[in-house]
Backbone as numpy.savetxt, mean C-alpha at the origin, in Angstrom:
# Nx Ny Nz CAx CAy CAz Cx Cy Cz
-8.63 -14.25 -16.90 -7.98 -12.87 -17.14 -9.16 -12.01 -17.45
-9.33 -11.00 -17.00 -10.33 -10.07 -17.13 -10.12 -9.52 -18.61
-11.57 -9.12 -19.24 -11.70 -8.70 -20.26 -11.10 -7.31 -20.56
-10.08 -7.01 -21.71 -9.59 -5.76 -21.89 -10.31 -4.68 -22.03
-9.96 -3.75 -21.59 -10.96 -2.50 -21.43 -10.65 -1.70 -22.88
-11.67 -1.27 -23.73 -11.45 -0.41 -24.74 -11.58 0.63 -24.70
-10.62 1.69 -24.80 -10.68 3.21 -24.35 -10.86 4.23 -25.76
-11.68 3.59 -26.48 -11.68 4.56 -27.81 -12.24 5.93 -27.82
-13.17 5.87 -26.41 -13.69 7.39 -26.10 -12.96 8.06 -25.76
-11.73 7.71 -25.10 -11.16 8.70 -24.31 -10.16 9.61 -25.25
-9.59 10.94 -24.94 -8.74 11.47 -26.02 -7.35 10.69 -26.01
-6.65 11.20 -27.53 -5.91 10.27 -28.21 -4.75 10.05 -27.04
-4.34 11.14 -26.43 -2.91 11.17 -25.41 -3.55 10.15 -24.25
-4.65 10.27 -23.39 -5.00 9.24 -22.50 -5.25 7.91 -22.80
-5.69 7.57 -24.09 -5.98 6.45 -24.87 -4.48 5.78 -25.14
-3.62 6.59 -25.46 -2.55 5.77 -25.70 -1.49 5.71 -24.32
-1.58 6.30 -23.51 -1.05 6.38 -22.24 -1.68 4.87 -21.53
-3.15 4.87 -21.28 -3.82 3.66 -20.96 -3.38 2.30 -21.86
-3.31 2.25 -22.90 -2.76 1.14 -23.87 -1.54 0.76 -23.43
-0.63 1.44 -23.41 0.81 1.30 -23.07 1.17 0.95 -21.70
0.33 1.43 -20.50 0.55 1.18 -19.24 0.91 -0.37 -18.87
1.64 -0.31 -17.74 1.93 -1.63 -17.21 1.33 -2.02 -15.81
0.89 -2.90 -15.42 -0.01 -3.12 -14.35 1.11 -3.67 -13.49
1.48 -2.93 -12.24 2.29 -3.35 -11.06 1.30 -4.17 -10.15
2.57 -5.17 -9.91 2.20 -6.22 -8.62 2.06 -5.79 -7.60
0.96 -6.01 -6.85 0.52 -5.46 -5.34 1.71 -6.19 -4.47
2.68 -5.20 -3.81 3.81 -5.42 -3.14 3.75 -5.72 -1.88
2.39 -4.84 -1.41 2.06 -4.64 0.00 1.31 -6.15 0.62
1.92 -6.37 1.83 1.03 -7.77 2.55 -0.21 -7.48 2.75
-1.39 -8.41 2.81 -2.31 -7.94 3.45 -1.95 -7.55 5.21
-3.36 -7.00 5.82 -3.23 -6.62 7.07 -2.58 -7.48 7.93
-2.97 -8.92 8.01 -2.54 -10.03 8.97 -1.22 -10.67 8.84
-0.49 -9.88 7.58 0.87 -10.36 7.61 1.85 -9.14 7.94
1.60 -7.85 8.62 2.18 -6.96 9.06 2.49 -6.81 10.51
2.87 -8.16 11.10 3.02 -8.18 12.27 4.64 -8.84 12.49
5.57 -8.02 12.87 7.06 -8.00 13.26 7.43 -7.34 14.31
8.78 -7.70 14.94 9.33 -7.15 15.95 10.93 -6.83 15.33
11.21 -5.41 15.31 12.44 -4.90 14.83 12.71 -3.82 15.98
13.97 -3.35 15.77 14.49 -1.99 16.60 13.72 -0.93 16.23
13.25 0.13 17.15 12.35 1.38 16.34 12.93 2.61 17.00
12.59 3.66 16.16 13.14 5.13 16.53 11.84 5.80 16.73
11.57 6.43 18.01 10.42 7.09 18.29 10.57 8.51 17.42
9.43 8.74 16.52 9.04 10.13 16.01 7.73 10.66 16.30
7.64 11.65 15.73 5.95 12.14 15.69 5.73 12.56 14.58
4.59 12.10 14.06 4.05 11.92 12.45 2.55 12.46 12.56
1.99 13.02 11.69 0.76 13.10 11.57 0.11 12.47 10.09
-0.97 11.63 10.73 -1.49 10.71 9.43 -2.85 10.96 9.02
-3.54 11.07 8.36 -5.09 10.83 7.70 -5.58 10.28 8.61
-6.96 10.56 9.12 -7.37 9.89 10.26 -8.26 8.59 9.48
-8.58 8.51 8.27 -9.01 7.57 7.57 -8.12 6.19 7.60
-6.87 6.69 7.35 -5.67 5.55 7.41 -5.49 5.14 8.67
-5.73 5.91 9.94 -5.33 5.47 11.42 -6.42 4.63 11.56
-7.58 4.87 11.20 -8.65 4.15 11.81 -8.98 2.84 10.93
-8.47 2.93 9.80 -8.01 1.34 8.95 -7.46 0.54 9.96
-6.10 1.06 10.17 -4.91 0.22 10.78 -5.49 -0.30 12.29
-6.17 0.84 12.87 -6.71 0.29 14.33 -7.56 -0.56 14.00
-8.54 -0.68 13.10 -9.65 -2.10 13.23 -8.74 -3.07 12.70
-7.89 -3.02 11.74 -7.17 -4.43 11.32 -6.65 -4.63 12.75
-5.74 -4.06 13.51 -4.86 -4.34 14.46 -5.72 -4.86 15.59
-6.72 -4.45 15.92 -7.87 -5.05 16.58 -7.84 -6.39 16.54
-8.36 -6.74 15.03 -8.72 -7.97 14.87 -7.30 -9.07 14.95
-6.23 -8.46 14.70 -4.90 -9.57 14.81 -4.64 -9.12 16.13
-5.01 -8.57 17.10 -4.63 -8.53 18.65 -3.15 -8.03 18.62
-2.81 -6.54 17.62 -1.61 -6.29 17.93 -1.95 -4.51 17.61
-0.60 -3.84 17.93 -0.65 -2.53 18.01 -0.69 -2.08 16.65
-1.67 -1.10 16.30 -1.62 -0.48 15.05 -0.62 0.14 14.86
0.29 0.81 15.38 1.58 1.21 15.05 2.56 0.31 14.45
2.52 -0.85 14.92 3.19 -1.94 14.32 3.05 -2.33 12.88
1.78 -2.03 12.69 1.18 -2.55 11.22 1.62 -1.30 10.12
1.53 -0.12 10.74 1.82 0.97 9.81 3.42 0.98 9.71
4.08 0.74 10.75 5.62 0.66 10.60 5.91 -0.50 9.59
5.27 -1.54 9.34 5.70 -2.75 8.49 5.27 -2.57 7.18
4.22 -1.74 6.76 3.91 -1.18 5.48 4.97 -0.22 5.35
5.22 0.81 5.94 6.37 1.82 5.73 7.62 1.20 5.34
8.20 0.21 6.33 9.26 -0.65 5.94 9.49 -1.37 4.73
8.30 -2.08 4.52 8.15 -2.79 3.22 8.13 -1.91 2.05
7.66 -0.86 1.98 7.59 0.14 0.72 9.07 0.74 0.67
9.81 0.76 1.89 11.01 1.45 1.72 11.96 0.35 1.27
11.77 -1.08 1.48 12.68 -2.10 1.09 12.25 -2.42 -0.51
11.28 -2.05 -0.81 10.84 -2.36 -2.28 11.49 -1.14 -3.22
11.79 -0.13 -2.51 11.97 1.06 -3.79 13.68 1.26 -3.25
14.38 0.97 -1.95 15.33 1.35 -1.78 16.65 0.92 -2.82
16.29 -0.14 -3.58 17.39 -0.63 -4.39 17.29 -0.34 -5.68
16.51 0.94 -6.08 15.99 0.84 -7.30 16.93 2.49 -7.56
């Protein structure tokens, strides 16, 4: 386990918020697990170039389409928060 960081130099409100913060488990899979086949709906979307380049690189390594990987991330995000 990592050593707990001491925030005594931070302003009181920030120090309290950090001390009471809860770590959220990473629910997104690594890029090599973002490969699935499902029915699709065609849309037009503008994305940040940095994100698109990341997915293009990862998709090339996995020999899949980058749009498929982006779709899987969005789908898992929606599944995670759909029932809350």
